[in-house]
Steps between C-alpha positions, in 0.01 A plus 500: 500500500424814303527306172233255615264778606544691175445183297177428688381859455559479125331159492186621679459778246539253212234259633227696322684504168602133504147366550411528131804310362451231764134468404589463132769238568276294729218517244739375233617215727137413572433467127783247474411303814176468693499584870252627756395857571675485839828406334448780248464756780797372697723491193397851402579638846836322512602621155398856586717492812796341318483751215477789746802378695699457180419853385577632849839329492567639154410854608717473811814352350497601135 
């Protein structure tokens, strides 16, 4: 249980720092394919959360 809480704490801190890479990746994907502004926003939020969780897991278990 403590591992989950520490991973989430690390992930919340990393949300701010992972927004920029997610924005760049989604912009690059949008150049390759055309999709709506709503899809752009949803994809950016999801990538930010995924990147934050991955960094949180790395910081917890590495």
